[in-house]
N, CA, C and O atoms as a GROMACS GRO file, in nm:
protein
  548
    1MET      N    1  -1.214   1.043   0.391
    1MET     CA    2  -1.186   0.941   0.288
    1MET      C    3  -1.312   0.892   0.138
    1MET      O    4  -1.432   0.880   0.162
    2ASN      N    5  -1.267   0.874   0.019
    2ASN     CA    6  -1.363   0.873  -0.096
    2ASN      C    7  -1.351   0.741  -0.098
    2ASN      O    8  -1.458   0.705  -0.148
    3PHE      N    9  -1.279   0.631  -0.071
    3PHE     CA   10  -1.270   0.501  -0.091
    3PHE      C   11  -1.282   0.392   0.052
    3PHE      O   12  -1.251   0.435   0.163
    4ASP      N   13  -1.322   0.274   0.034
    4ASP     CA   14  -1.320   0.231   0.184
    4ASP      C   15  -1.162   0.132   0.164
    4ASP      O   16  -1.120   0.058   0.076
    5PHE      N   17  -1.118   0.169   0.271
    5PHE     CA   18  -0.990   0.123   0.308
    5PHE      C   19  -0.963   0.024   0.284
    5PHE      O   20  -0.859  -0.014   0.230
    6ARG      N   21  -1.086  -0.061   0.331
    6ARG     CA   22  -1.067  -0.243   0.342
    6ARG      C   23  -1.061  -0.291   0.197
    6ARG      O   24  -1.001  -0.398   0.179
    7GLU      N   25  -1.115  -0.228   0.089
    7GLU     CA   26  -1.087  -0.251  -0.032
    7GLU      C   27  -0.945  -0.215  -0.098
    7GLU      O   28  -0.913  -0.290  -0.190
    8LEU      N   29  -0.886  -0.148  -0.077
    8LEU     CA   30  -0.757  -0.118  -0.083
    8LEU      C   31  -0.655  -0.249  -0.016
    8LEU      O   32  -0.568  -0.311  -0.076
    9CYS      N   33  -0.688  -0.260   0.085
    9CYS     CA   34  -0.623  -0.377   0.156
    9CYS      C   35  -0.581  -0.523   0.048
    9CYS      O   36  -0.484  -0.584   0.002
   10ARG      N   37  -0.766  -0.522   0.051
   10ARG     CA   38  -0.757  -0.659  -0.059
   10ARG      C   39  -0.676  -0.647  -0.184
   10ARG      O   40  -0.592  -0.733  -0.213
   11PHE      N   41  -0.701  -0.534  -0.262
   11PHE     CA   42  -0.603  -0.486  -0.370
   11PHE      C   43  -0.488  -0.544  -0.331
   11PHE      O   44  -0.454  -0.647  -0.391
   12TYR      N   45  -0.396  -0.485  -0.210
   12TYR     CA   46  -0.301  -0.500  -0.210
   12TYR      C   47  -0.240  -0.632  -0.164
   12TYR      O   48  -0.126  -0.666  -0.199
   13ASP      N   49  -0.334  -0.721  -0.068
   13ASP     CA   50  -0.300  -0.851  -0.031
   13ASP      C   51  -0.309  -0.945  -0.174
   13ASP      O   52  -0.222  -1.023  -0.212
   14ASP      N   53  -0.438  -0.916  -0.243
   14ASP     CA   54  -0.480  -1.009  -0.380
   14ASP      C   55  -0.380  -0.982  -0.476
   14ASP      O   56  -0.352  -1.082  -0.541
   15ARG      N   57  -0.318  -0.882  -0.507
   15ARG     CA   58  -0.299  -0.795  -0.624
   15ARG      C   59  -0.403  -0.784  -0.677
   15ARG      O   60  -0.381  -0.823  -0.792
   16GLY      N   61  -0.528  -0.750  -0.667
   16GLY     CA   62  -0.656  -0.745  -0.732
   16GLY      C   63  -0.654  -0.698  -0.843
   16GLY      O   64  -0.738  -0.739  -0.924
   17TRP      N   65  -0.552  -0.590  -0.884
   17TRP     CA   66  -0.548  -0.519  -1.027
   17TRP      C   67  -0.546  -0.568  -1.170
   17TRP      O   68  -0.591  -0.524  -1.276
   18ARG      N   69  -0.458  -0.708  -1.125
   18ARG     CA   70  -0.415  -0.808  -1.204
   18ARG      C   71  -0.497  -0.892  -1.234
   18ARG      O   72  -0.456  -1.000  -1.276
   19GLU      N   73  -0.628  -0.869  -1.221
   19GLU     CA   74  -0.776  -0.955  -1.268
   19GLU      C   75  -0.779  -0.939  -1.417
   19GLU      O   76  -0.768  -1.024  -1.505
   20ASN      N   77  -0.800  -0.784  -1.425
   20ASN     CA   78  -0.846  -0.730  -1.513
   20ASN      C   79  -0.843  -0.559  -1.541
   20ASN      O   80  -0.837  -0.471  -1.456
   21GLU      N   81  -0.848  -0.546  -1.674
   21GLU     CA   82  -0.837  -0.380  -1.684
   21GLU      C   83  -0.915  -0.295  -1.613
   21GLU      O   84  -0.872  -0.182  -1.590
   22ALA      N   85  -1.079  -0.346  -1.553
   22ALA     CA   86  -1.163  -0.247  -1.483
   22ALA      C   87  -1.094  -0.241  -1.334
   22ALA      O   88  -1.075  -0.137  -1.271
   23ALA      N   89  -1.060  -0.375  -1.290
   23ALA     CA   90  -1.003  -0.395  -1.183
   23ALA      C   91  -0.880  -0.312  -1.126
   23ALA      O   92  -0.864  -0.266  -1.014
   24GLU      N   93  -0.767  -0.306  -1.283
   24GLU     CA   94  -0.682  -0.196  -1.272
   24GLU      C   95  -0.671  -0.082  -1.245
   24GLU      O   96  -0.576  -0.036  -1.180
   25ARG      N   97  -0.800   0.007  -1.307
   25ARG     CA   98  -0.867   0.152  -1.347
   25ARG      C   99  -0.920   0.139  -1.168
   25ARG      O  100  -0.852   0.205  -1.089
   26ARG      N  101  -1.014   0.071  -1.122
   26ARG     CA  102  -1.007   0.076  -1.004
   26ARG      C  103  -0.952   0.104  -0.916
   26ARG      O  104  -0.997   0.188  -0.837
   27PHE      N  105  -0.813   0.032  -0.896
   27PHE     CA  106  -0.748   0.017  -0.806
   27PHE      C  107  -0.646   0.105  -0.829
   27PHE      O  108  -0.586   0.106  -0.722
   28LEU      N  109  -0.584   0.188  -0.913
   28LEU     CA  110  -0.524   0.314  -0.953
   28LEU      C  111  -0.648   0.464  -0.925
   28LEU      O  112  -0.603   0.571  -0.883
   29SER      N  113  -0.760   0.452  -0.948
   29SER     CA  114  -0.856   0.569  -0.919
   29SER      C  115  -0.810   0.576  -0.775
   29SER      O  116  -0.778   0.683  -0.722
   30ILE      N  117  -0.808   0.461  -0.713
   30ILE     CA  118  -0.854   0.459  -0.543
   30ILE      C  119  -0.719   0.532  -0.475
   30ILE      O  120  -0.711   0.595  -0.369
   31ILE      N  121  -0.628   0.505  -0.563
   31ILE     CA  122  -0.487   0.544  -0.531
   31ILE      C  123  -0.461   0.692  -0.575
   31ILE      O  124  -0.411   0.772  -0.495
   32TYR      N  125  -0.503   0.737  -0.733
   32TYR     CA  126  -0.448   0.867  -0.733
   32TYR      C  127  -0.597   0.932  -0.767
   32TYR      O  128  -0.593   1.054  -0.787
   33GLY      N  129  -0.698   0.883  -0.774
   33GLY     CA  130  -0.809   0.972  -0.820
   33GLY      C  131  -0.866   0.945  -0.942
   33GLY      O  132  -0.814   0.882  -1.034
   34LYS      N  133  -1.014   1.012  -0.940
   34LYS     CA  134  -1.036   0.966  -1.066
   34LYS      C  135  -0.973   1.081  -1.210
   34LYS      O  136  -0.985   1.045  -1.328
   35THR      N  137  -0.917   1.200  -1.173
   35THR     CA  138  -0.895   1.276  -1.255
   35THR      C  139  -0.736   1.261  -1.335
   35THR      O  140  -0.685   1.312  -1.435
   36VAL      N  141  -0.692   1.161  -1.227
   36VAL     CA  142  -0.528   1.123  -1.310
   36VAL      C  143  -0.566   1.045  -1.454
   36VAL      O  144  -0.649   0.956  -1.442
   37PRO      N  145  -0.514   1.070  -1.582
   37PRO     CA  146  -0.508   0.974  -1.648
   37PRO      C  147  -0.508   0.805  -1.663
   37PRO      O  148  -0.426   0.752  -1.588
   38TYR      N  149  -0.570   0.733  -1.729
   38TYR     CA  150  -0.518   0.589  -1.673
   38TYR      C  151  -0.365   0.562  -1.726
   38TYR      O  152  -0.276   0.514  -1.656
   39ALA      N  153  -0.354   0.599  -1.852
   39ALA     CA  154  -0.222   0.574  -1.929
   39ALA      C  155  -0.078   0.595  -1.842
   39ALA      O  156   0.030   0.536  -1.843
   40ARG      N  157  -0.140   0.727  -1.757
   40ARG     CA  158  -0.015   0.778  -1.711
   40ARG      C  159   0.005   0.698  -1.563
   40ARG      O  160   0.114   0.663  -1.519
   41ALA      N  161  -0.116   0.679  -1.501
   41ALA     CA  162  -0.114   0.606  -1.330
   41ALA      C  163  -0.052   0.465  -1.363
   41ALA      O  164   0.046   0.439  -1.292
   42ARG      N  165  -0.088   0.355  -1.465
   42ARG     CA  166  -0.064   0.264  -1.475
   42ARG      C  167   0.058   0.259  -1.462
   42ARG      O  168   0.100   0.180  -1.377
   43LYS      N  169   0.148   0.334  -1.533
   43LYS     CA  170   0.326   0.325  -1.511
   43LYS      C  171   0.373   0.270  -1.421
   43LYS      O  172   0.468   0.192  -1.420
   44ILE      N  173   0.279   0.326  -1.295
   44ILE     CA  174   0.380   0.295  -1.162
   44ILE      C  175   0.326   0.148  -1.118
   44ILE      O  176   0.378   0.115  -1.012
   45LEU      N  177   0.268   0.084  -1.151
   45LEU     CA  178   0.219  -0.039  -1.136
   45LEU      C  179   0.281  -0.133  -1.074
   45LEU      O  180   0.246  -0.188  -0.970
   46PRO      N  181   0.425  -0.162  -1.169
   46PRO     CA  182   0.533  -0.208  -1.146
   46PRO      C  183   0.609  -0.188  -1.003
   46PRO      O  184   0.621  -0.265  -0.907
   47LEU      N  185   0.652  -0.063  -1.024
   47LEU     CA  186   0.713  -0.007  -0.867
   47LEU      C  187   0.611  -0.014  -0.748
   47LEU      O  188   0.660   0.018  -0.640
   48ILE      N  189   0.478  -0.049  -0.749
   48ILE     CA  190   0.411  -0.061  -0.617
   48ILE      C  191   0.391  -0.215  -0.598
   48ILE      O  192   0.317  -0.260  -0.511
   49GLU      N  193   0.463  -0.296  -0.690
   49GLU     CA  194   0.397  -0.443  -0.709
   49GLU      C  195   0.572  -0.493  -0.659
   49GLU      O  196   0.601  -0.608  -0.626
   50GLU      N  197   0.653  -0.399  -0.663
   50GLU     CA  198   0.805  -0.402  -0.596
   50GLU      C  199   0.811  -0.366  -0.459
   50GLU      O  200   0.881  -0.425  -0.377
   51TRP      N  201   0.746  -0.278  -0.436
   51TRP     CA  202   0.739  -0.242  -0.251
   51TRP      C  203   0.634  -0.344  -0.167
   51TRP      O  204   0.642  -0.392  -0.054
   52LEU      N  205   0.507  -0.357  -0.299
   52LEU     CA  206   0.479  -0.440  -0.214
   52LEU      C  207   0.456  -0.582  -0.150
   52LEU      O  208   0.387  -0.637  -0.064
   53ASP      N  209   0.565  -0.611  -0.250
   53ASP     CA  210   0.680  -0.743  -0.184
   53ASP      C  211   0.724  -0.720  -0.095
   53ASP      O  212   0.701  -0.785   0.006
   54ILE      N  213   0.794  -0.629  -0.097
   54ILE     CA  214   0.878  -0.597   0.016
   54ILE      C  215   0.806  -0.585   0.181
   54ILE      O  216   0.853  -0.634   0.284
   55TYR      N  217   0.675  -0.502   0.165
   55TYR     CA  218   0.618  -0.472   0.300
   55TYR      C  219   0.435  -0.548   0.286
   55TYR      O  220   0.340  -0.543   0.365
   56ARG      N  221   0.443  -0.580   0.218
   56ARG     CA  222   0.308  -0.652   0.212
   56ARG      C  223   0.305  -0.834   0.104
   56ARG      O  224   0.228  -0.873   0.016
   57PRO      N  225   0.416  -0.893   0.163
   57PRO     CA  226   0.414  -1.034   0.059
   57PRO      C  227   0.271  -1.079   0.065
   57PRO      O  228   0.185  -1.083   0.154
   58GLN      N  229   0.278  -1.112  -0.074
   58GLN     CA  230   0.210  -1.263  -0.106
   58GLN      C  231   0.165  -1.315   0.029
   58GLN      O  232   0.233  -1.276   0.124
   59VAL      N  233   0.042  -1.412   0.060
   59VAL     CA  234   0.031  -1.519   0.124
   59VAL      C  235   0.130  -1.591   0.058
   59VAL      O  236   0.155  -1.605  -0.062
   60SER      N  237   0.202  -1.652   0.204
   60SER     CA  238   0.273  -1.758   0.238
   60SER      C  239   0.253  -1.849   0.342
   60SER      O  240   0.172  -1.818   0.429
   61ALA      N  241   0.313  -1.960   0.349
   61ALA     CA  242   0.267  -2.072   0.463
   61ALA      C  243   0.361  -1.997   0.599
   61ALA      O  244   0.392  -2.071   0.693
   62ARG      N  245   0.394  -1.880   0.603
   62ARG     CA  246   0.466  -1.810   0.691
   62ARG      C  247   0.379  -1.665   0.709
   62ARG      O  248   0.365  -1.584   0.617
   63ASP      N  249   0.334  -1.653   0.821
   63ASP     CA  250   0.295  -1.516   0.827
   63ASP      C  251   0.395  -1.367   0.840
   63ASP      O  252   0.490  -1.359   0.918
   64PHE      N  253   0.352  -1.261   0.749
   64PHE     CA  254   0.480  -1.169   0.738
   64PHE      C  255   0.474  -1.090   0.875
   64PHE      O  256   0.363  -1.043   0.899
   65VAL      N  257   0.582  -1.064   0.979
   65VAL     CA  258   0.590  -0.966   1.094
   65VAL      C  259   0.669  -0.923   1.087
   65VAL      O  260   0.770  -0.978   1.044
   66ILE      N  261   0.663  -0.775   1.134
   66ILE     CA  262   0.796  -0.693   1.112
   66ILE      C  263   0.801  -0.668   1.286
   66ILE      O  264   0.712  -0.658   1.370
   67ASN      N  265   0.948  -0.664   1.292
   67ASN     CA  266   1.007  -0.649   1.431
   67ASN      C  267   1.052  -0.518   1.450
   67ASN      O  268   1.172  -0.517   1.424
   68PHE      N  269   1.006  -0.393   1.488
   68PHE     CA  270   0.981  -0.262   1.483
   68PHE      C  271   1.155  -0.219   1.534
   68PHE      O  272   1.218  -0.122   1.490
   69ARG      N  273   1.204  -0.314   1.630
   69ARG     CA  274   1.340  -0.252   1.653
   69ARG      C  275   1.401  -0.255   1.568
   69ARG      O  276   1.441  -0.150   1.516
   70ASP      N  277   1.438  -0.408   1.508
   70ASP     CA  278   1.532  -0.411   1.390
   70ASP      C  279   1.516  -0.388   1.275
   70ASP      O  280   1.596  -0.430   1.192
   71HIS      N  281   1.388  -0.300   1.236
   71HIS     CA  282   1.310  -0.243   1.142
   71HIS      C  283   1.429  -0.112   1.113
   71HIS      O  284   1.495  -0.114   1.009
   72ARG      N  285   1.442  -0.027   1.191
   72ARG     CA  286   1.530   0.051   1.166
   72ARG      C  287   1.662   0.101   1.100
   72ARG      O  288   1.710   0.212   1.078
   73LYS      N  289   1.689   0.014   1.086
   73LYS     CA  290   1.753  -0.032   0.960
   73LYS      C  291   1.725  -0.080   0.815
   73LYS      O  292   1.719  -0.197   0.778
   74GLU      N  293   1.711   0.020   0.747
   74GLU     CA  294   1.613   0.064   0.661
   74GLU      C  295   1.690  -0.079   0.520
   74GLU      O  296   1.801  -0.121   0.489
   75ASN      N  297   1.585  -0.097   0.491
   75ASN     CA  298   1.599  -0.219   0.335
   75ASN      C  299   1.720  -0.126   0.230
   75ASN      O  300   1.661  -0.038   0.167
   76PRO      N  301   1.807  -0.129   0.213
   76PRO     CA  302   1.868  -0.074   0.092
   76PRO      C  303   1.778  -0.085  -0.019
   76PRO      O  304   1.783   0.022  -0.081
   77LYS      N  305   1.670  -0.192  -0.090
   77LYS     CA  306   1.608  -0.176  -0.192
   77LYS      C  307   1.480  -0.123  -0.169
   77LYS      O  308   1.427  -0.058  -0.259
   78ALA      N  309   1.423  -0.138  -0.064
   78ALA     CA  310   1.323  -0.042  -0.048
   78ALA      C  311   1.333   0.085  -0.022
   78ALA      O  312   1.225   0.144  -0.013
   79THR      N  313   1.471   0.178  -0.002
   79THR     CA  314   1.434   0.350   0.017
   79THR      C  315   1.497   0.354  -0.160
   79THR      O  316   1.514   0.464  -0.214
   80GLU      N  317   1.514   0.274  -0.206
   80GLU     CA  318   1.571   0.269  -0.359
   80GLU      C  319   1.425   0.261  -0.492
   80GLU      O  320   1.410   0.297  -0.609
   81ILE      N  321   1.348   0.198  -0.394
   81ILE     CA  322   1.188   0.153  -0.493
   81ILE      C  323   1.131   0.281  -0.412
   81ILE      O  324   1.067   0.360  -0.483
   82ARG      N  325   1.142   0.310  -0.293
   82ARG     CA  326   1.030   0.429  -0.249
   82ARG      C  327   1.098   0.602  -0.337
   82ARG      O  328   1.020   0.681  -0.390
   83ARG      N  329   1.262   0.624  -0.330
   83ARG     CA  330   1.282   0.679  -0.438
   83ARG      C  331   1.234   0.678  -0.569
   83ARG      O  332   1.232   0.789  -0.623
   84ARG      N  333   1.189   0.572  -0.641
   84ARG     CA  334   1.143   0.534  -0.754
   84ARG      C  335   0.998   0.598  -0.798
   84ARG      O  336   0.947   0.651  -0.896
   85MET      N  337   0.968   0.562  -0.675
   85MET     CA  338   0.778   0.586  -0.667
   85MET      C  339   0.773   0.745  -0.631
   85MET      O  340   0.690   0.826  -0.670
   86ARG      N  341   0.886   0.767  -0.546
   86ARG     CA  342   0.834   0.924  -0.533
   86ARG      C  343   0.869   0.994  -0.659
   86ARG      O  344   0.776   1.068  -0.692
   87GLN      N  345   0.989   0.997  -0.759
   87GLN     CA  346   0.988   1.047  -0.883
   87GLN      C  347   0.876   1.043  -0.980
   87GLN      O  348   0.819   1.119  -1.059
   88ARG      N  349   0.870   0.909  -0.933
   88ARG     CA  350   0.704   0.874  -1.070
   88ARG      C  351   0.608   0.939  -1.026
   88ARG      O  352   0.546   0.985  -1.121
   89THR      N  353   0.550   0.975  -0.902
   89THR     CA  354   0.468   1.035  -0.869
   89THR      C  355   0.465   1.248  -0.901
   89THR      O  356   0.371   1.309  -0.951
   90LEU      N  357   0.581   1.301  -0.857
   90LEU     CA  358   0.574   1.370  -0.877
   90LEU      C  359   0.586   1.431  -1.048
   90LEU      O  360   0.534   1.530  -1.101
   91GLN      N  361   0.694   1.307  -1.113
   91GLN     CA  362   0.665   1.358  -1.227
   91GLN      C  363   0.530   1.339  -1.310
   91GLN      O  364   0.476   1.417  -1.387
   92ASP      N  365   0.503   1.242  -1.280
   92ASP     CA  366   0.351   1.175  -1.368
   92ASP      C  367   0.267   1.303  -1.309
   92ASP      O  368   0.199   1.364  -1.390
   93LYS      N  369   0.268   1.344  -1.181
   93LYS     CA  370   0.149   1.429  -1.150
   93LYS      C  371   0.037   1.326  -1.067
   93LYS      O  372  -0.082   1.353  -1.084
   94LEU      N  373   0.069   1.214  -0.982
   94LEU     CA  374   0.004   1.135  -0.953
   94LEU      C  375  -0.043   1.140  -0.834
   94LEU      O  376  -0.042   1.035  -0.769
   95ILE      N  377  -0.104   1.285  -0.762
   95ILE     CA  378  -0.176   1.306  -0.649
   95ILE      C  379  -0.260   1.298  -0.589
   95ILE      O  380  -0.284   1.419  -0.594
   96ASN      N  381  -0.382   1.240  -0.495
   96ASN     CA  382  -0.472   1.265  -0.476
   96ASN      C  383  -0.447   1.288  -0.368
   96ASN      O  384  -0.347   1.239  -0.315
   97PRO      N  385  -0.552   1.388  -0.287
   97PRO     CA  386  -0.552   1.431  -0.210
   97PRO      C  387  -0.570   1.374  -0.068
   97PRO      O  388  -0.494   1.390   0.027
   98ASP      N  389  -0.703   1.295  -0.072
   98ASP     CA  390  -0.718   1.157   0.016
   98ASP      C  391  -0.655   1.079   0.024
   98ASP      O  392  -0.657   1.014   0.128
   99PHE      N  393  -0.560   1.044  -0.086
   99PHE     CA  394  -0.463   0.934  -0.034
   99PHE      C  395  -0.314   0.954   0.060
   99PHE      O  396  -0.256   0.876   0.134
  100VAL      N  397  -0.283   1.100   0.017
  100VAL     CA  398  -0.168   1.185   0.060
  100VAL      C  399  -0.191   1.145   0.271
  100VAL      O  400  -0.126   1.075   0.350
  101TYR      N  401  -0.320   1.238   0.286
  101TYR     CA  402  -0.358   1.160   0.452
  101TYR      C  403  -0.364   1.096   0.470
  101TYR      O  404  -0.341   1.095   0.591
  102LEU      N  405  -0.406   0.906   0.408
  102LEU     CA  406  -0.400   0.823   0.464
  102LEU      C  407  -0.284   0.786   0.472
  102LEU      O  408  -0.277   0.709   0.569
  103VAL      N  409  -0.109   0.807   0.385
  103VAL     CA  410   0.016   0.791   0.346
  103VAL      C  411   0.084   0.862   0.493
  103VAL      O  412   0.170   0.805   0.560
  104ARG      N  413   0.028   0.989   0.522
  104ARG     CA  414   0.103   1.060   0.653
  104ARG      C  415   0.004   1.008   0.731
  104ARG      O  416   0.048   1.061   0.833
  105ALA      N  417  -0.106   0.941   0.776
  105ALA     CA  418  -0.126   0.875   0.898
  105ALA      C  419  -0.071   0.719   0.944
  105ALA      O  420  -0.074   0.667   1.055
  106ASP      N  421  -0.014   0.657   0.796
  106ASP     CA  422   0.048   0.583   0.804
  106ASP      C  423   0.204   0.562   0.852
  106ASP      O  424   0.269   0.479   0.915
  107MET      N  425   0.228   0.698   0.779
  107MET     CA  426   0.390   0.718   0.847
  107MET      C  427   0.376   0.734   1.017
  107MET      O  428   0.456   0.689   1.099
  108GLY      N  429   0.295   0.783   1.035
  108GLY     CA  430   0.318   0.870   1.180
  108GLY      C  431   0.257   0.689   1.241
  108GLY      O  432   0.352   0.630   1.293
  109VAL      N  433   0.168   0.631   1.241
  109VAL     CA  434   0.172   0.476   1.306
  109VAL      C  435   0.347   0.397   1.331
  109VAL      O  436   0.396   0.355   1.436
  110TRP      N  437   0.402   0.399   1.199
  110TRP     CA  438   0.540   0.323   1.143
  110TRP      C  439   0.606   0.397   1.252
  110TRP      O  440   0.645   0.327   1.345
  111HIS      N  441   0.628   0.532   1.261
  111HIS     CA  442   0.723   0.576   1.325
  111HIS      C  443   0.694   0.547   1.532
  111HIS      O  444   0.779   0.543   1.621
  112LEU      N  445   0.535   0.531   1.540
  112LEU     CA  446   0.533   0.478   1.660
  112LEU      C  447   0.540   0.370   1.740
  112LEU      O  448   0.580   0.338   1.852
  113LEU      N  449   0.465   0.308   1.612
  113LEU     CA  450   0.562   0.124   1.627
  113LEU      C  451   0.709   0.155   1.628
  113LEU      O  452   0.741   0.087   1.724
  114SER      N  453   0.788   0.196   1.598
  114SER     CA  454   0.936   0.190   1.546
  114SER      C  455   1.018   0.248   1.723
  114SER      O  456   1.105   0.190   1.788
  115GLU      N  457   0.945   0.381   1.756
  115GLU     CA  458   0.964   0.436   1.935
  115GLU      C  459   0.941   0.342   1.979
  115GLU      O  460   1.051   0.300   2.014
  116ILE      N  461   0.823   0.226   2.022
  116ILE     CA  462   0.832   0.146   2.105
  116ILE      C  463   0.862   0.025   2.072
  116ILE      O  464   0.818  -0.057   2.152
  117GLY      N  465   0.932  -0.029   1.967
  117GLY     CA  466   0.964  -0.157   1.989
  117GLY      C  467   0.876  -0.247   1.961
  117GLY      O  468   0.903  -0.357   2.009
  118ALA      N  469   0.736  -0.238   1.876
  118ALA     CA  470   0.662  -0.366   1.883
  118ALA      C  471   0.709  -0.441   1.743
  118ALA      O  472   0.769  -0.408   1.640
  119THR      N  473   0.650  -0.558   1.797
  119THR     CA  474   0.583  -0.653   1.698
  119THR      C  475   0.512  -0.667   1.607
  119THR      O  476   0.409  -0.709   1.659
  120VAL      N  477   0.493  -0.659   1.484
  120VAL     CA  478   0.316  -0.656   1.391
  120VAL      C  479   0.349  -0.780   1.340
  120VAL      O  480   0.462  -0.828   1.332
  121ASN      N  481   0.225  -0.837   1.300
  121ASN     CA  482   0.215  -0.938   1.243
  121ASN      C  483   0.112  -0.884   1.171
  121ASN      O  484  -0.006  -0.863   1.199
  122VAL      N  485   0.191  -0.861   1.055
  122VAL     CA  486   0.089  -0.744   0.935
  122VAL      C  487   0.015  -0.918   0.896
  122VAL      O  488  -0.057  -0.965   0.984
  123SER      N  489   0.028  -0.968   0.821
  123SER     CA  490  -0.060  -1.107   0.777
  123SER      C  491  -0.204  -1.074   0.879
  123SER      O  492  -0.307  -1.019   0.840
  124GLU      N  493  -0.178  -1.120   1.005
  124GLU     CA  494  -0.330  -1.143   1.110
  124GLU      C  495  -0.376  -0.997   1.071
  124GLU      O  496  -0.471  -0.982   0.994
  125ILE      N  497  -0.331  -0.925   1.106
  125ILE     CA  498  -0.430  -0.758   1.080
  125ILE      C  499  -0.462  -0.771   0.957
  125ILE      O  500  -0.585  -0.776   0.956
  126SER      N  501  -0.422  -0.780   0.849
  126SER     CA  502  -0.468  -0.838   0.737
  126SER      C  503  -0.593  -0.906   0.714
  126SER      O  504  -0.696  -0.874   0.653
  127ARG      N  505  -0.550  -1.032   0.794
  127ARG     CA  506  -0.684  -1.133   0.757
  127ARG      C  507  -0.796  -1.088   0.848
  127ARG      O  508  -0.904  -1.137   0.813
  128ARG      N  509  -0.804  -0.982   0.989
  128ARG     CA  510  -0.874  -0.948   1.039
  128ARG      C  511  -0.948  -0.794   0.965
  128ARG      O  512  -1.070  -0.806   0.953
  129VAL      N  513  -0.917  -0.721   0.940
  129VAL     CA  514  -0.916  -0.604   0.836
  129VAL      C  515  -1.050  -0.671   0.705
  129VAL      O  516  -1.150  -0.606   0.674
  130SER      N  517  -1.011  -0.818   0.644
  130SER     CA  518  -1.104  -0.829   0.555
  130SER      C  519  -1.174  -0.942   0.626
  130SER      O  520  -1.201  -1.023   0.537
  131ALA      N  521  -1.205  -0.974   0.708
  131ALA     CA  522  -1.305  -1.071   0.795
  131ALA      C  523  -1.381  -0.956   0.820
  131ALA      O  524  -1.500  -0.987   0.822
  132ASN      N  525  -1.366  -0.857   0.835
  132ASN     CA  526  -1.480  -0.779   0.894
  132ASN      C  527  -1.575  -0.649   0.778
  132ASN      O  528  -1.531  -0.549   0.721
  133PRO      N  529  -1.685  -0.695   0.779
  133PRO     CA  530  -1.745  -0.654   0.649
  133PRO      C  531  -1.767  -0.504   0.688
  133PRO      O  532  -1.759  -0.471   0.807
  134SER      N  533  -1.786  -0.443   0.623
  134SER     CA  534  -1.741  -0.257   0.558
  134SER      C  535  -1.908  -0.240   0.629
  134SER      O  536  -2.010  -0.308   0.616
  135PRO      N  537  -1.882  -0.135   0.694
  135PRO     CA  538  -2.035  -0.106   0.753
  135PRO      C  539  -2.127  -0.029   0.693
  135PRO      O  540  -2.215   0.028   0.758
  136ALA      N  541  -2.114  -0.019   0.535
  136ALA     CA  542  -2.206   0.043   0.484
  136ALA      C  543  -2.282  -0.074   0.459
  136ALA      O  544  -2.402  -0.053   0.452
  137GLN      N  545  -2.248  -0.185   0.444
  137GLN     CA  546  -2.260  -0.351   0.376
  137GLN      C  547  -2.382  -0.374   0.481
  137GLN      O  548  -2.440  -0.483   0.485
   0.00000   0.00000   0.00000
């Protein structure tokens, strides 16, 4: 991959693209690559925010925990957001080959967790990933 996964996680957890235009450009270049025009890529930010509000809610008093036994019942709002994101991605040609591999790996992990009926504390994993420095540092 041509980006640091921890940086992407920090953007997700902190909604870091809200800081300024440079941060927004960096976030979008991680997801869509450097060749996608900024004006076209930024149209999807509201959908990304909606998606993250479901799957990676911002820090709250309680940890975000996914019970994969109950998770098989798809959230209708999440299904609609994913449909709109897919439509926007294809319509605006927002495809980064590096990110496609990451998404496929993510889908595979979610499928396996669902198959074994795992319970995952997403907040704790995020804290651990964020706490470990990058090997390049």
